[in-house]
N, C-alpha and C positions, 0 to 999 in steps of 0.2 A: 463453527462459530465465527462470528466477525469481530475482529478487534484491530487496533492499530498495531501492525506487525509486518514482517516479512512474509512472503507467500511462495508457494510452489508453482512453477510454470511447467506444464506437462503436455504441451502441444495444442491446448485449447485457449482461446481468449480468456482474460481475467478481468472481472469487474473490481474496480478500485473505488473507495468512498473517501471523500475529503471535502471539507467546506472552505472555499476561498475566503480570505479576509473581507469583511463587508466594504471596506474602502478600496479594494482592488479594482484596477481597470484592466488588468491582464493576470492570467494564471497559467501555470506550466506544471504538468506532472513530470517529475524528474525520476527516470527508473535507473536503478543500480543493480549490478550483478552482486554475487556473493562475496566478491573481493571488495566492494565498494565503489567500483568504476562505473562512471555514468555511461549507460549504453543507449539511452533514448531519452529525448525531451519532447513531450507531446502537449502542444498548446491546448488549453481548455477555456471554455467560456467561464467568465468570472462569476456566473450565476449557477453553474452546474455544480452538483454535489456528488456525482458519480460520473465514471467513464469506464469504457471497456478498452483495455489494452490488448491489442492484437497478439503481442508476443513475437512480432516479426520486425526486421529491421527496414530501413528505407527502400531496399531492393526487393522487399516482400519475402525474404529468407527468414525462416523461423530461428529465433534464439534457442540455444540448447536448453533442454530440460534442466531444471535446477531451481535454487532459491534466489529470489529477487526481492527488492523493496522499492517502494515508491514514496516520494516526498512532493507534496503540493507546495509550490512557491507562488506566493501571491505578491504582485507588484502594484505600485501606483507610478505610472511612467516607467522609469529605469530603477526606481527605488524598491529595494525588497522590503516588504511589509511583514511577512511572516512565512514560516515553513511549518508544515504539518505532515507528520507520518500518516500516510493513507492507510485506511483499514481494508482488509481483504478477508475472505472466507478461507478458513484453514480447518483441517480435521484436528481434532483433539486427540493425542495419542496417550496422555496421562494426566491425572488430576491428583494433586497433593495438598495437604493442609500443612502450611509452613508458617510458624508464628501466628497462629489463629487466622491465617488468610488462606483462601483457596487459590493455588497456583496451577495453571494449565500449561502443560508442555504441547506445543503445536507441531504438526508435521514438518514445519520448516526449521524445527530445532529451537525456536524461540520460546521463552517461558513468560507468560503474561498473567497478571492477576485477574480473577474472575470479574472484578469490578470493571475492567476495560472492555468487557464484552458489550458490543452494541447490537448484535443480531445472531440469531440461531436459526439454522435451516437443517432439514433432514437429507 
């Protein structure tokens, strides 16, 4: 399922979904490792709503398999307009009802509410 969340990198490119601010003239997808360190910054068109992250550094070397997150930063010139956690597809490993809400535990270890789901695929 797809929701704003961290995601697993396992050697294959990852499709990320986020919508730049309507007033943006520049957008950048900021990729962080599981420790929160920025490992990649990928320019995006301010009209694109998805991108495929290769999972490789600037030398073409693959990043280690693991959990990553992506934040879309939208700019007007040098002014930061907004930041949006990108959505990615994750496998659901558990579903529970907590306080009358369906909560999904993802393979990345993150827990999201079912209302955050924006897509499902087999």
